[in-house]
N, C-alpha and C positions, 0 to 999 in steps of 0.2 A: 686708598679709594681700593685697591684694590685685593691688600691682603683684606679686608672686611669680606669682597664681594666672593673673595674665594673661600674665606672660613664660614660665612655663612651658605654656600654650597657645599661644602665637608660635612657641614652639621644638617643641612638636609640630607647628602647623600647616606650618614649613618642612622638618621631618622627615617628615611625613605628603608633601607637595609633591616634596620631593627623590628620596621613596620612588615615589611615582605617574610622575614624570619618569625615573627612572631603569630603572621596568617598561618602558614605553610604548617607551624609546629600546632597550631590548632585545630588545621584542620584535619591532620594527622591523628591527633590526640579524640575527635570526635572520633574519625572513623574505624580505632581503635577499641573505643571506648561502645562503640555503636557491636561494632563484633565480640567487646567482651561482654555488654548485654545479652547481646543474643545467644553467647556460649553458657551463660547464666542463667536465661530463662530454661536453657535445654537440659542445665544439672538440676534447676524446681522444677522441671517437668520429671525428669527423671525418680527424683526423690518422689512426686507425687504417685505416680507408678507402682513405685516400691511399696508407697503406704496404701496403695488400693489393693496391693495382692495382700498385703499381711491382712486387711480387712476382710478382703474374703478369706482371708484360710483363720481367722477370728469366726464370721459367720458359717461357714461348715463347722467347726469347733462347737460352736455352741448351740445350732441345731442340732447334729449325732448326740450333744447331753441331753438336751430337752426332750430330743425322741427315745433316750434310752429312759429319762426318765418317768416320762407320761408310759411308757411300758412296765413300768415298775410302781407307782403309783395310781396310774388312771385319772390324772389333777388335768384338766382340763383347760389349765391354764400352761399346761409345760406345751400341751399340743398349740396351743394360738402362738407361744415364742416360735418353738421352730416353725409353722409357718412365713411368722415374720421375717424370720433369720433366712429361710429358704428366698422370700420376695428382694431381700434388701443380698443376698448373693447375686441374685442375677440382675439388677443393679450395676453389681459390680463388676460384673462380666460385660455387661453393655457399655460403661465407661472404659472400662481395659482396651475393649474393641475401638472405640475411637480414638483415646488416647496412644494408641501403638498403630495408628494408620499407614504410618511413616515405614513401619518394621516391619517386612515379609515373614519373619521370622516368629516376632511376636501375634501378628494374626494367626499364624497354622498352631501356635497354642490355643490361642483363644478359641480356636474354631473347634480344636480335641477339648478344650475346658468346659465347650457350650454340647457338644455329645457325650463329655463323661456327668456334667452335672444336672442333663436331663434323666439317665439313668440312676443315679444318687438320687432324683428325685423320687423316684418310683419306689427302691428303698426302701428311703424312709416312711415312704406311702403305707408299702408292705407292713411293715414294724408296727404302726399307729393302727392300721385297718385290726390287726391280726390283737392288738389291745384293745380294741374298740369291740371285734364282732365276735373273738371266740377267748380275749382273757389274758390273763397275766402268762398263764404256762406258754402257750402260743406265740405271745411276744418273745418272752425271755429265752427262749429256744431260738428264735432268728435273731436276738441278740448276741448270745451264744458264741452262734455262728459267725457272727461277724458280718451280716448280711450286708447292713450299710456302712460299715467301717471301713471293710474291703473297697469298695467304690469310693469311701473319703480320703483313702490312703493314694488311689491313686489321680484324685483330682490336688492333691497336695502333691506328689511327684509334679505334676506339668506346674502347679506354683511354682514350685522351688528349680527349674529348670527356667523358669521365666524368671524368676528372679535373678538368678545366676546371670541370664543375658543383660538385663540391667544394670547389674554388679558391673560389666565389664563395662559398658557405655558409662555408668558413671565416674569410672576409673580416667575414660580416655577427656569425655570431658571438663573433668577435674582438672585433669592437667595440661588441659588447653586451656580455661582460666587462667591457672595460673602465671601460665609464659605468658599470657596477654595480660595480667594484672603487673608482673614484671614491664613488659615494653610501657605499658601508658605510665607507670610511676615513674621511669626514666623521662616518659617525655615530658611530664607533667614536674619535673626535675629540673629540666630547660626551661617553660615555663613558670616557674619561681623565679629566675634569672629575670626574666623579663618583666615580671608583676611589682618588682621595685620601681621601675619606672611609670605605674600604673597607679604608684600609690596615691596621689591625690584624688584619682578617680576611687581608687578604694575608698578615700575618708569621707569622700561625701556618701559614699553610698552608705555610709557605717552611721553619720552622722542622721540621715533619712530613714535607717529602721531605726534608730535608737529612737525619731519622733513616732513611730511607729508601736515600738515597744511601750512606751510610754502612754500610748492612748489602748493600746490594749490590756496592759494594767490597770487603767482605769476601769475598761470594761470589768476584765475580771473580778477587782473589789464590787463593780454595782453586782454584778452576777452572785457575787459571794454574801451581799448584803440578803438578794431574793431567796438564796438557799438558806439565809436563817429563818428569814419569815417564814417560806412553804414547809421548816422542819419543826417549826414551834408550835403550826397550826396542824400539821400530819399529827403532833404531840397529843394536841386538845382534841382532835379526830377520833386519838386510840383513845382518852379517857371517856369520850362522850360514847364510845360503842362498850366499852366495858360496864358503863354505868347502864345504858340501855340493857345489855347482856342480863345483868343483875337484876332488871326490871322487869325486863319479860318473863325470864328464868320464875321468878319469886310471884308474878300474876298468874302464872300456870300450875302453881302448887292448888291455890284453892278449887278449883273446877278439876284437877284430878284427883283430890282428895273425895269429892263427889264420887266416880266413876269408881274408883275401888272400893270405897264405901258399901253402894247400890251394888254394885256386884257382888260380895261377901254377904251381904245379906240375903239377897239371890238364893246364892248359891247354899246359904243355912236355913233358910226357910221354906224355898219351895220349888227342892230338887225332886221332890215326887210330882211335880205336874210338868214338869218339863222332858222332852222326847232326851235320849241317848245325845243324838246332834247339838237342841239346843245346850243341854249341859255344855259339850266341849267348847259350841263359840261362846258361850259364859266364863268358862276357863280361860280362855285365849283373851277374851277383852280381861279379866282378872290378870293374869301375868302379864300383858301388854301394860297397862298400867302401873304394875310395879315396876316392870323395867323401863317405861318413859317418868317415874318417879326417882327412880336412879339418875337416868340420864340426868334431869334438872338437878339435884342433886351434889350432882358433880359438877355440872356445869357453873352451878352457884360457888362450888368451891373455887373450878378455874377462875369464875370471875373474881372475888373476894382476893386471890391474889395480886391482884393490880394495885387493890382499892387499900391492903391493910399495910399500913409501915413498918421498917423493919425494928426489929430489937436485939442489935447484936451484941452477944456476951461469952464467953468462955464454955464451951460445952463440954461435959464429959461423954464424948462417944459408946465409950464401953457398955457404962449404962444407960444411955440413950435405946443403944440398940437390944439389949437384953429384956426392957422394959416394955419394947415395940414388940416383941415375939411373946412377953407374957398376953401382950394384949390381944394379940390375933387368936393364942390361943382361947382366953377368956371369950372373944367373938364369935368362936363355931357356933351356928345353932345348933347342931347335934350334941353338943359338950362333950365330943370325942377327943381326942389327941390328935396333934399336928401327923400328916401321914409321914413328914419327914420334920424332923427337927435342923435348926441352921447349926454349924458349927463355926461359932465366932471365936476370930482370931481379936489378940489382939491390938484394940484399936487407939490411934493418935488423938487427942481431942484437938476442937477446931476453934474459930470463932464464929456464929451464926443467931439466925433466931432459933431455937430451941422447939420451937412450935413448927414453925415453917420445916427446920430439916428432919423436923420427929415426920413429917407426913410425906419424905421423901423414904425415910426405912419402910414407915408403913404399907408407900406401893412396891416398891423395889420388892421387898422381901414376903410378899402377900401373893405379887404375880412368881417370883418366883417357887414356893411351893404349890400356887395354881399349875403350873406349867411344868413341874415337875415330879405331882402327884400321881401321875399313867405311869411310871417309872417302879411303884410299891418300895418292895424292901430294899430294891437298888439306889432307891434314888437321894442324890446329894447336896446341900448346900453348904457353900461356903462365905463367909464375908472374913475380907483380910482389908484391910489398912496400910498406909505407910505416908510416911510425911520428906520431902527430897524437895531442893530446889524451888523453896518458893512457894509451894503446893502442897497440899494435904490428900491424898488419892483413897477413895473407900470405891470396893467392888464388891458385886454379891455375884457369886458365878453357882450353877447349877447344872444337871445334867438331864434334863427334861427335853422337851421336844424341838427346840433351839428354833434357828429360822431363817431365810435365807437372806445372808448378807445384800444382794438385789434391791431388796427390799426396808434394807437398813434405814431407809433417809425417811421412812413412814412412819416407824416406831413413835416419836413424838410429838407427833401432830394428833390436834383434837381430833376423836371419834374413829383414827384410824388404829385397824387392828387386819393383824393377819391369821388371823383364826376366826371361827365362823361361833355366833351365838352355841349353836347345835355342841363344837367339842369345849369351847372352855367360854365361864360366863363370864360378865363383863361390858365397860361401856365405853373404851375405847379414849379414856379423859387422863387417867391416873400416870402413865408417863408422861401427856403430856403436864400436869403440873408439877412431875420430877423436873422436867426441862425449863420450866421456867422457875421455878423456887432456888434451883442450880445457879441461872443464867442472874436471878437479883441478888445473887449472891457474889458474883463476880466470875462465878466457876461457870464448868464446863462441864458436858453427858458425853458419856460412848458406850456402844451398846455392839459386841461382836460375839455370834454366833455361826452355827450351823446343823442345817436340817438333821432331826433326831442324833445330835449330839449333844445337850445342850447350849447357853448363853450366859455371856458377861456382862454385867448392867456395872458401870463405875460413873462414878460422879469425882472430879478432884475442885476442892475448895482454895482461895489466897489463903496463906497464913497470914499475910498484914490485914486488916479488917475491912474490908468493900462492901458497903452497901448501898441500892437505890433508893 
């Protein structure tokens, strides 16, 4: 009996010792973990400050670039972007002031930045004001004298100093974080030994979590079923929208023909009875009606793409492109030769719907001819193709007016244009048709350009047949 009591007491003593050691280890691990979490938060905070500094640097470069662009082109769009970037920079300075409130050195840097940015904004305003009031020469003179660039360099210098301070803080904090990580790792190794004793508890927790997981799996399956139903409903809605678009566009054609016809009759039969201003109004009506007719035709063509079934077959791309060029030549109203004749390299064949792919080439080549025509005798258009890694890629490259890559995401939208109708005629549907045809073939489109340095439009089709 005495032995049993001794054993029981020994077991109780061991259990109490283990519990006390486990409790101490847990408290220590909790304390070091909290300290490590705080250190990690400071590391993240330092990264956030450095990111804000880089964002400010980017805003300065963008504002300076758009000021120069406005000085050169006089395009108010650049001035609007410049003003937005200057406003963004002010927000970054306020954020830096808030984020570095615990650092006297960085607070001094922020105060210096505030002063420098104020002077820099005035210099940017000088260039913009010179371009608006005095013209290109005055603005160009300020740009050449680096009127605003010098102030920008001073600001960037302070930002570099701030970045260096944050870099040093980052190294210190990461070193402390690493040291704490080793300590915590050692503590958790010790806790691992004690965890064996708690295996039954862990097992019960796992079983409970498994029940929760099964329930979550059921809910996920239910959500997937709902998603499938919503997807099917969305597809039906898209089909209804396409049908509606087709019907509306088709019904608009009849009254538009009346407007165009009667306007033409008035221009032919009653020019002497109308004064100059009335004739001008009548011409505007006729031109607007023709433009609206072109918009409706393009909208109808775009709508038909969603309704037309695919007829995939082998395509002789070389012959197709050459016939498209001939078609464009014969379709010119003035009967004159093309301002620039595309140079076509050897093009690999592909699988697709010939009628739809033909429309892709008509739109891409027509655009290339239109936007490179201002180059005159120096205009160049190159058509190339290659097959590799399961894809066949075709490209149309020109040295025309090009476009700003910041607006590249608008190129393939319906009625999205980057040039005014006064500069280049068009409805803004051609590239949307290109995108829709290529994606229906399981392909992808891409555009790369630079203002006044031309553009390259390319599309890729899978070598294996893919239709939808």
